N, C-alpha and C positions, 0 to 999 in steps of 0.2 A: 385714562384709562380708567377704568371701570373701578371696582373693590373684585367682581365675581372673575373681569379680566387679570386681574395677580398672581390669585388662588394659583391658576395656572393649570394644574393636574385635578383631577377627579376618579372615584372608581372605574368610572366608564371608560374615563382613557384610560386611566393602568389596564381595564380587562385588553381593551385595544391593543396599544403595546405588545404583551404578554403571545396573543393573539400573530402579530401582524406588525413591526416596529413601524414599517413602509404604512399602515393603516392609522397610524396613528398621525404620525408628517399628515399625509393628506387631511385628516378632520382640522389638523391644528392651524395647516398653512394652504388648503387649496380645498377646500366640503366643499364651493359649489360643484365639486369632480363627481359627488357620489351622484347615484344612480340606485335608487332605492325597487323592491320588488312591488308589486301589487299588493300584498298581502302585507307588509309592513304596517300601514294604519290600521289594521284588523288586530294585531296582532299588539301593539302602541294601547289600542283600546282598550285589548280585553286583561290585557295587564293592570290599567290603571281598574276595571272594575275587580279586578283580585284585591288590589291593592285598598280600594273601599269598604269592600267587605272584614277584610281583615283590621282595620280602624275598628272599625264598627263592632269586632265580636271584643276590640277592648273598654271596658263601662269607664269614664273618669276623666280618657286620654283628651291629650290640648294639642292642635293641628299646629306646627308652625309654619304660615303659611306664607309668609315676606317673598315674596320672588327673587327682589334680591340681596343676593348672600348675604353681602355685610349688614343689614338688615335680619336676618335671618341668621345668623353667626350670633348678634345681639340680643337679638329677643331668647336662642334657647339658653345664654347663658342667664340669661331676668331668671326663665321657667327656673332651670337648675337650684340658682337662687333659695327661687319661693318654695310649695312642700313639694315634696318629695309626691311624682303623678305621670299616669305614663305619657311620652312625647311625640307623636307622630312628626315625621320628617325632622327631627335635629340638628340642626348643624353645627360640621368641629371642622375644624382646620390644622394641616400641621406640616411642617415644610412644604408648605403652598399646596399644601392634598388634602384638598376638599371633598367631606362623604356628608351624606344627610340619612340617616336609621329610619328604614319603614315603623319598626317597633319599638321604643324602649322603655324599660318599663323597669321603676325602685324594685329590688327586695329589702326583707327587713333587717338585710346587717349591713343596709348603707350600701351598699353595692347597686347593678345597677344590670338587667336583662337586653340584651339586644338580641331582636330575630329581624334577619332580613326574610322579605314574604319574596316569593317567588311563586308563579303560576304550574310549575312543574309538582308531578306526582311524587317527588323522589329528591334526591339533594344530585346536584352534577359537579365535576370538577371545576367549571368557572364560578359555582357560586362561593366552594368550600374558597375560594382566591377573591376573589367580592366580599367575604365577611371578614379576610384576615387584614385587608385596605382597612375596611372600617373600624373594626378594632385595634389597629397598629394606631393609625388618626386620634382615636377618641381616647386611649390609654397616655398619647405623647401628650394632650391636648388637657388631662390633667381627669378625668374618668376612670372611673376603677368596675370595671366590669368584671362580671361577676359569673356573667351564666353569655357566650355564645354562640344561638342555634338560626340554623336558616328554617322558617314557618313554611312547608307547603301543604299541597293539596293533600288531603286524605283519601288515596285513590278506593277506600275502604265506606269513606259516606255516600251516605243515599238521599235525596232530599223528600222529606217526610211531609215537610207542609209550609206552603209557599211563604219562603221570607226571616223563614228559621234556617241557619244557616251555623249555631253549637256545630261545633265536630269537625268540618271541613278544614281547618288543618292540623297539622300535626308538627310541634317543631323535633328536629334533628340536632339535638348538642354534639357542636364542633369547637367546643371553647378548649380544646385539648389540643387536633384536630389544626389549629390555626397559626399555633405558635411557632413551627417551623418555618413558616410561609412568612412570618411578621418577620421574622431575624433578616429576613432576602429585605424587604422594602427597603430601607433605605437604599440600599446597591441597584437595587433595580431604578425605581424613582431617580435616582444620580445619572443613570445612562442612560431615563430619556429622555431626560433633559440633556443631557449632551446631544442625543441625535437630537432634539429638535432644533438642538441650534447651528445643527449644518446645513447641509442643501438635502436635497430628497433622496431618500436611502434607497439600491439596489437589492428588490427578490424576488425573483420568477416566478410567477405565480406558482401554484402548488394543490395539493392536499393541506394547506392552511387559508386559503382564500373561500373555505365551505365551513371550515372547525376549530371556535365550536359554535362560528355563528357565521353567516353570509355578511362576505365582506362588500358594503357598498361601492367600493372604489376598483371592481373589478375589468370592467371596462376600460378603465382608464388604466392601468398596470397591463392592460390584453392589448393596449393600443400599437401598432407597428412590429409586435410580436410573428416572425415569421411561420407559414402556414405548418399544420403540421401532418403527419401522412393523408392518403384520403384515406385509407383503412390501417386505423393506428391498432395499434398491440391490447390496447386499452378496452377495447368497445368488447370483448370476449368478456361472455359472463363473471361474476364470481372474484376471478381471480386475475382479471384479465389485466390490471395495474400492475401487480405484481407481476409478472410476467411481460409486462413493459419495461419496468426498470430493469430485467433481468437481460433479458435480448439485446438492453438498448446499453448495457456494458459492451459488444458483442459487435454493432453498428448498427442495428436491424429494431430500423421501428416500424416498416411496412408489414401487417401481417399479408401478405402476396411475398412477399417475402422473405419467408420461413423457410426453410428448406424440408421437403417431406417428411424426412425423419427429427421430427421439431417432439416428437414424444407428446402428442397436446393428448387432452383425453377427446374422446369418441367424440363429444359436442363439440370441445372447440375444433376439430378435427374435420369437424364436416361445418362447421363453419368458415375453417379456411379453403377449405378444398369450393365451398359456392362464394366467395370471395374472389378465389380466385380466377375461377371459370366465367361466374358471372351468371352459371343456372341452378338455378332454384332447385334444393331437392325438394320431394314429397314425394312420398311412402300410398297412393290414393288406396292399396289394397290394404295393408296395416290401418290405414283413418278406417278407411267401412267397418273393418271387423271388429275396432274399439266401438265403434258407435252403435253396431248391432242393433244390440240390448235398448239403445232408447228409444221407449217407446212411444208413440204418439199418445192425446194433440204430447207436443212439445210446447216445452212454456217456455222462451227466454227472456232471461228477468234478470235484473242489474237495477240496483239503489244510489242514490245520490242521501246522504250523511253531513250533516254538518256536529260538531262537538262543539258543549263551552266550554273553559277552565273551569267556573262557578255554573251551575246544573241549575237549569230554569225550570223545566217540569216538574210535577212530581214523580219519584223513582227511578230519578237520571240520577250519573255521579257524573265524578269532574270529567271532563275528556271522556265522558261514554258515547259512543258515534251512534248517533240518534235518524233514523230517516225522514228527508221529509218529503221526500220523491221516489215511485217506483213505476216504473216502464214493465208489458212482458209482451213479449210479442205471442201469440196458441198460435201454433204451424200443425194444423186438422190432417190427420194421414191423406186424403184426399188432394193439398197440396192449399186450399184455405187456410188464411191467415186471417188473425184479429188482433186488435192493439188495445191491451189495455191499460188503464196511467192514472196517476194518483198523483197529486202536487199539491202541498198547502203551505200557502203564502200568510197566514192569520196572525203566524205571530204566535200563533197557541202550538199546544203541545200537536203535532204533529199524529203524532203513532195510531190512533182510534180511527179515523179516518184510512190509513196507509193497511193498518190490520184487516180491517171489512176488505176492503178492497183484494185485499189478497186470498182472507177465506175465501171471496166467490169465483177462484179460477178453477178449472176442473178437476176433479177428485182422485183423478188418474193421471195415467200420465209420463212423460220424466225433462224435472226443473231444472233447465241450463246456463251457468252461469261461468263467468271468468273470472280465473279465481277464486271458486266456488266457498272457498274458507269462509270468506267475509260473507257473503252475504246468507250462508248457510248459521254463520252468527247472531247476523238482522233476523233473520226469523226466529231464533231459540231469544231471542231478547225482546223479541213483540209479543208473540207467548207469554213469553211474564211477563210481562207489559199490558198485555188486554188480553184476559182469562179465558172471555169469552168466546173469543175464537184462539185460543191454545190447541186447539185437535187438529186445525185444519190449520193453520201451523207448522206446528210442526210435523203433520205428513208433508208438507212440499218439502221440508227442507228434512225427509228423511229420502224424499225422490229427486235431490238435487247431486247431480253430478256436476264436471269438474271439464272444460274445452280445452280451458289453459297447456294441462301436460299432454294433451291427443295434440295439440299445434306444435307444444317445446320437441315430443319426441318426433316426430312425421314429417316436420316441414320448415323449411329457410329458406327466405329471400334475401341478397346483402343488403337490403336496404334494411330490413329491419333496424340492421350494425348492430348485434346480440343482444336487442331484443324481445322481449312478445309481450309485448301490452297489446292490447286489443288495437290502440293508436297506431304502434308501431307496424303491424301486421296486416291491417286492414286497407292501407293502402296500397298493398303490394299484392294485392287480388282485387280488390274492388277501389280503384284509384278514384272514382269518381261518386262515393262515397265519403273521401277524404272530409276531416272535422274542419279543414280549415275554413272554410266562407258562413259557419256560424259563430253565430255574437256569444254563443258559452262553448268553448271548446273544449275543456278541462275538468275534473274535479274541480280543482283549484276556480277554476273561472265559475264552475255552479255555487260553491260557497259562498263564493262573496258578493254573486248575483241576490243568491239566499239572503244574505245580510243586510244587504241593501232593498228588497223588496220589502222585510219585516219590517224598518225602521219606520217609525212612527212620521217622518216626514218624508216617507216614499208618495207622489202625488199616486193618484190612481191611474194616470195614462202610463208612468213608467213601471209604474206595478206590473199590467196588462204586458205593457213590453217584455219586462222579466217570464212574465207565465210565458210568454210564447216563445221565448230563447232555451228556458229552462226543459219546457217540453220537449221541442226540438232535439235537443242532446241527451236528452236520457234514450226518446222514441231510436235515435242514430244507434247508440250502443246499445241492444236488444237487436237491433236489426243488424248491425255488421256482426253481430257471433252467427246467425242468422247462413247469410251471406257468406263469412268464413268459411266453417262447414260446409254447406253447398259448393264452393269455389274450389276446395281443399280436395275432395272429392269428384267432382265433374272433370 
């Protein structure tokens, strides 16, 4: 048995136990049953990028790079015995719990400042608990902790010069906040070990499967579970989960079994009625009235964006959504439809090319988007980044209207299952345009494809295939909006 195996628990394993004891048990005893989503690898890579930049901004630091945990423990003690200097991945253990500190810096009074580096733009409850585990282990191992902080990205940082990341991070001091959590760590660790020494614990799937992190064992825990109701009450938007719990206490789980006097909101009652009868709700007169002022040419528009925790392009901030693709179907009054698109897979700043393409769109007519607040923000941020085209971009933003509330107010098909995303509405009106046959099927796929295409090791052939797939997907989004309105009215 290796030293790392004897250590037993870690910061991440304690976090898994706090989310769900069954998750930790499965990580320990059945790791082969884990199934990670397609974005897990990208998130891991992004976290590594953030950690690397955080180390680069601390001068004179030494990386404890030993992979064997026993060797890492010995190397950490050796560095601590030398002259005080910052350490990265300093490794400690106590009571069989191992932690590695992202950044450990000496202060002027003989103590140490711990910084737990996170790729978010603020502190979340799991961060606080991770930090508490670190402080507990380090202090028990004999380290004097003078300050414990989460070092997160500063949302106000703007990249002004390539490679210059000074100011990218901000520290939130949580030294006092971790103390109550530390006090409970010995008891929690004993409980976790006791749980691990027994058989697989039983816990039914629930909200804990998704928060604070997506659990990788959802398929395992859901195997053999009885099928839920065909039309669960929890499909009702916004408060559906709460309503489902309340009605479950009365023995009702299916939306179709709710009584007519269930005192639902008008929107929820419409969903219930359509679900029960199977007859779609569509108020064509209201839709025509609400869209009558939408002048021609109508410009149906959609952006695809990417957000990096560490900004790559001048003028961008952490996690800023930057458009790398745009599609616009331009519909003339007489029925002619032209398609305009732009996609930049060079890996360079995509905004200038997209801004130029948008600036060439018609200077009159209504711009139509689905959930238009996002597109309007893209226009504004592009205008700021590309001032040469600012007037045209801001004019497009002023002319933008939202098709989503029109559909939400006046249309519903039970196959939407409580959702008014374009991908939920489209198949109920134009099933031949369903996204299932596309290689890129949603925004997450588009971002993954973009990241693959701009990677240095992406072959020209693969990049061309990705380009074709992305163009087809974004064009489907804008054509879908046009068809949704057309078929709601006709």
